C-alpha positions in Angstrom: 37.7 -4.7 -19.0 36.9 -8.2 -19.8 38.6 -9.8 -22.8 37.0 -12.4 -25.0 38.3 -15.6 -26.4 41.2 -16.3 -27.3 43.2 -15.2 -24.0 46.4 -13.6 -24.9 49.6 -13.2 -22.7 50.0 -9.5 -23.3 49.1 -7.2 -20.4 46.9 -4.3 -20.6 47.9 -2.0 -23.3 49.2 1.7 -22.5 46.8 4.4 -23.4 49.2 6.9 -24.5 51.2 7.0 -27.7 54.9 6.2 -27.2 58.0 4.2 -27.7 59.6 2.1 -25.1 63.1 0.5 -25.3 62.8 -2.7 -23.3 66.4 -3.8 -23.8 69.2 -3.1 -26.5 67.4 -5.3 -28.9 63.8 -5.0 -28.3 61.4 -1.7 -28.7 57.6 -1.6 -27.8 55.6 1.2 -29.6 52.0 1.9 -28.3 49.0 4.0 -29.6 45.6 4.6 -28.8 42.8 6.1 -31.0 39.3 7.0 -29.9 36.6 5.5 -32.1 33.0 4.4 -32.3 31.4 0.9 -32.6 30.8 -0.2 -36.1 34.2 1.1 -37.5 36.9 -0.8 -39.1 40.6 -1.9 -38.4 42.8 -2.5 -41.5 46.1 -4.1 -41.0 48.7 -4.8 -43.9 52.0 -5.7 -42.4 55.2 -7.2 -44.0 55.8 -9.6 -41.0 54.6 -10.6 -37.7 51.6 -12.3 -35.7 48.5 -10.2 -35.0 46.5 -10.8 -31.7 43.0 -9.0 -31.8 41.1 -8.8 -28.4 37.6 -7.2 -28.1 35.9 -5.4 -25.4 33.3 -2.7 -24.7 35.8 0.1 -25.0 35.5 3.1 -27.2 39.2 3.0 -28.1 41.5 0.9 -30.5 44.7 0.2 -28.4 47.7 -0.9 -30.1 50.9 -2.4 -28.9 53.7 -3.4 -31.1 56.8 -5.3 -30.0 59.8 -5.3 -32.2 62.9 -7.7 -31.7 66.2 -7.8 -33.6 68.4 -10.7 -32.2 72.1 -10.7 -32.5 72.3 -6.9 -32.9 73.7 -4.1 -31.1 71.7 -1.3 -29.8 72.9 0.9 -32.5 72.1 -1.5 -35.2 68.8 -2.2 -33.8 67.9 1.5 -33.6 68.9 1.8 -37.4 66.9 -1.2 -38.5 63.9 0.2 -36.4 64.2 3.4 -38.1 64.2 1.7 -41.6 61.1 -0.5 -40.9 58.4 2.2 -41.0 55.1 1.4 -39.4 52.3 3.8 -40.0 49.5 4.2 -37.7 46.6 6.3 -38.8 42.8 6.9 -38.0 40.2 8.7 -40.3 36.3 8.2 -40.5 36.2 5.6 -37.8 38.8 3.5 -39.4 42.2 2.7 -38.1 45.2 1.5 -40.4 48.3 -0.1 -39.2 50.7 -0.6 -42.3 54.1 -1.7 -42.6 56.3 -2.5 -45.7 59.6 -4.4 -46.0 62.3 -1.8 -46.9 64.6 -4.6 -48.2 62.6 -7.3 -50.1 64.3 -10.6 -51.1 66.3 -13.0 -48.9 70.1 -12.8 -48.5 72.2 -14.3 -45.5 73.4 -10.7 -44.6 70.2 -9.0 -44.6 69.6 -7.8 -41.1 65.8 -7.7 -41.6 65.8 -11.5 -41.7 66.1 -11.5 -38.1 63.6 -8.7 -37.2 60.7 -10.1 -35.4 57.3 -8.2 -34.9 54.3 -8.8 -32.7 51.1 -6.8 -32.9 48.4 -6.8 -30.3 45.4 -4.6 -30.9 42.2 -4.2 -28.7 39.2 -3.1 -30.5 35.4 -2.6 -29.8 33.6 -5.8 -29.9 31.3 -4.3 -32.7 34.0 -3.8 -35.3 35.2 -4.9 -38.8 38.6 -6.4 -39.0 40.6 -6.6 -42.2 44.1 -8.2 -41.4 46.9 -9.4 -43.5 50.4 -10.2 -42.6 53.1 -11.6 -44.8 54.5 -14.0 -42.2 52.9 -14.9 -38.8 49.8 -16.3 -36.9 46.6 -14.4 -36.6 44.3 -14.5 -33.5 40.8 -12.8 -33.4 38.7 -12.7 -30.2 34.8 -12.9 -30.3 33.6 -10.4 -32.8 30.3 -8.7 -34.3 31.5 -7.6 -37.6 33.1 -8.7 -40.9 36.4 -10.5 -40.4 38.8 -10.9 -43.3 42.2 -12.5 -42.4 45.0 -13.5 -44.5 48.6 -14.6 -43.9 51.3 -16.2 -46.0 52.9 -18.4 -43.3 50.9 -19.1 -40.2 47.9 -20.4 -38.4 44.6 -18.7 -37.9 42.3 -19.0 -35.0 38.9 -17.1 -34.8 36.5 -16.9 -31.9 32.7 -16.4 -32.4 32.2 -14.0 -35.2 28.9 -12.5 -35.9 29.4 -11.6 -39.5 30.8 -13.1 -42.7 34.5 -14.5 -42.6 37.0 -15.1 -45.1 40.3 -16.5 -43.9 43.3 -17.8 -45.8 46.8 -19.1 -45.0 49.4 -20.5 -47.5 51.0 -22.7 -44.8 49.0 -23.3 -41.6 45.9 -24.6 -39.7 42.6 -22.5 -39.4 40.4 -22.9 -36.3 37.1 -21.0 -36.3 34.6 -21.3 -33.4 31.6 -19.9 -34.4 30.0 -17.7 -37.3 26.8 -16.1 -37.9 27.5 -15.4 -41.6 28.7 -16.9 -44.8 32.3 -18.3 -44.5 35.1 -19.1 -46.8 38.2 -20.7 -45.5 41.2 -22.0 -47.2 44.6 -23.2 -46.4 47.4 -24.7 -48.6 48.9 -26.6 -45.9 47.2 -27.4 -42.9 43.9 -28.6 -41.1 40.5 -26.9 -40.8 38.6 -27.2 -37.6 35.3 -25.5 -37.8 32.7 -25.1 -35.1 29.1 -23.9 -35.7 28.3 -22.2 -39.1 25.0 -20.1 -39.3 25.5 -19.3 -42.9 26.8 -21.1 -46.0 30.5 -22.5 -46.0 33.3 -23.1 -48.3 36.3 -24.9 -47.0 39.5 -25.9 -48.6 42.6 -27.3 -47.9 45.4 -28.9 -50.1 47.1 -30.9 -47.3 45.1 -31.5 -44.3 41.9 -32.8 -42.5 38.4 -30.9 -42.4 36.3 -31.1 -39.3 33.0 -29.4 -39.1 31.1 -29.4 -35.8 27.6 -28.1 -36.9 26.6 -26.7 -40.2 23.1 -25.0 -40.8 23.8 -23.7 -44.4 25.1 -25.4 -47.3 28.7 -26.9 -47.2 31.3 -27.2 -49.9 34.4 -28.9 -48.6 37.3 -30.3 -50.2 40.8 -31.5 -49.5 43.6 -33.2 -51.4 45.1 -34.9 -48.8 42.9 -35.7 -45.7 39.7 -36.6 -44.2 36.3 -34.9 -44.2 34.1 -35.3 -41.2 30.7 -33.2 -40.8 29.2 -34.0 -37.3 26.0 -32.3 -37.7 24.6 -31.2 -40.9 21.3 -29.1 -41.2 21.8 -28.2 -44.9 23.1 -29.8 -48.1 26.7 -31.2 -48.1 29.2 -31.4 -50.9 32.4 -32.9 -49.5 35.3 -34.3 -51.8 38.6 -35.7 -50.9 41.6 -37.3 -52.8 43.1 -39.1 -50.1 40.8 -39.9 -47.0 37.6 -40.7 -45.4 34.5 -38.8 -45.8 31.7 -38.9 -43.2 28.6 -36.7 -42.6 25.5 -37.0 -40.3 22.4 -35.6 -42.0 19.6 -34.3 -39.2 17.2 -32.6 -41.3 15.8 -32.8 -45.0 18.4 -31.2 -47.3 16.9 -28.5 -49.6 19.5 -29.5 -52.4 21.6 -32.2 -53.9 24.3 -33.6 -51.6 27.6 -35.6 -52.5 30.3 -37.4 -50.5 33.1 -38.6 -52.6 36.7 -39.9 -52.1 39.3 -41.6 -54.2 41.1 -43.2 -51.4 39.2 -44.2 -48.3 35.8 -44.9 -46.8 32.3 -43.1 -47.0 30.0 -43.2 -44.1 26.8 -41.4 -43.7 24.1 -41.2 -41.1 20.6 -40.4 -42.0 17.5 -39.4 -40.0 14.8 -42.0 -41.0 12.3 -39.4 -42.4 14.4 -37.9 -45.0 13.4 -38.1 -48.7 16.4 -38.4 -51.0 17.3 -40.2 -54.2 20.1 -42.4 -53.1 22.9 -43.5 -55.5 26.0 -45.0 -53.9 29.0 -46.7 -55.4 32.3 -48.3 -54.7 35.1 -49.6 -56.9 37.1 -51.2 -54.3 35.2 -52.2 -51.2 32.1 -53.2 -49.5 28.8 -51.5 -49.6 26.3 -51.6 -46.7 23.0 -50.0 -46.1 20.2 -49.9 -43.2 17.8 -48.7 -46.2 16.4 -51.0 -48.9 16.9 -50.4 -52.5 18.4 -52.0 -55.6 21.8 -53.3 -55.6 23.9 -54.6 -58.6 25.1 -58.1 -58.9 28.3 -57.4 -57.2 26.6 -55.3 -54.5 28.9 -52.4 -55.3 26.2 -50.2 -56.6 22.9 -49.2 -54.7 20.2 -47.0 -55.9 17.0 -46.0 -53.6 14.2 -43.6 -53.3 14.2 -42.9 -49.7 10.6 -41.7 -48.5 9.5 -41.2 -51.9 12.7 -39.5 -53.1 14.0 -36.1 -53.2 17.3 -34.3 -53.7 20.0 -36.5 -54.9 22.4 -38.0 -52.3 25.6 -39.4 -54.2 28.0 -41.6 -52.3 31.2 -42.8 -54.1 34.7 -44.1 -53.2 37.3 -45.9 -55.6 39.1 -47.5 -52.9 37.0 -48.1 -49.8 33.8 -48.9 -48.2 30.3 -47.1 -48.3 28.4 -47.4 -45.1 24.8 -46.1 -45.0 23.3 -46.0 -41.6 19.8 -45.1 -40.3 19.5 -43.0 -36.9 
């Protein structure tokens, strides 16, 4: 059975349900469900990282590892018994659910030391709805809808043939490719996105955004980093409060575009045949353009109708340079 990206260190999953005690403070739970392609995996767990692998199998195979450090065998068994994990399957939908039996933090709470890791193998044609309150999430190549959320970790997704919605409150997001509309958001990390066939909404409150190739519309924003769009085949709206913004436009935008920053440079590379209404402005730097147009006296503002004009292209910075280059 060949496993798609990303590669995981966990070995082949056991087919039969069971509990294996590896040592005094570690327990492994395995379970297998027969399913058909086109089903759905739903996970809502109170802690732990999630690793999703895909293949041409007709099963969902689950391996859960629980560790309780600095605990006796008897104490570990008691905590595992209190930490309920429900594994169910109905109507081609597999659910994995776990709740924290003792919410809130205290130094004497033994659940503070409980670590859980979920590795789940699913058919390559499957939807995945994944949520963990504390851990990383990895999803291999998948033909279906992917919805992933963590309160404290990184997200890494392969090639997803379907829409994607990904959110983390404290980590980076990496997405290789999608064939659907994509919505990614993090409160404290970088976004690195590969090829996007649909429309993209990307936001981070504290990191950089790098987009390799976008074919739909792009709305990208960050409060504390750079935004770089390496290849754009659709309209782009990119705004940052504390970094540089750059974009490479290869084809005619079908809607207005804007690149704005309050604290960095704006660099744009345009194909020579694009028809645009250009409006560029800097309050604290230089403005340079390979295209002719009308400058103000200070050469800090430029307006131009490129190839007769078209959708608006607004370039603005309050604290840097604006560079407009022709391909």
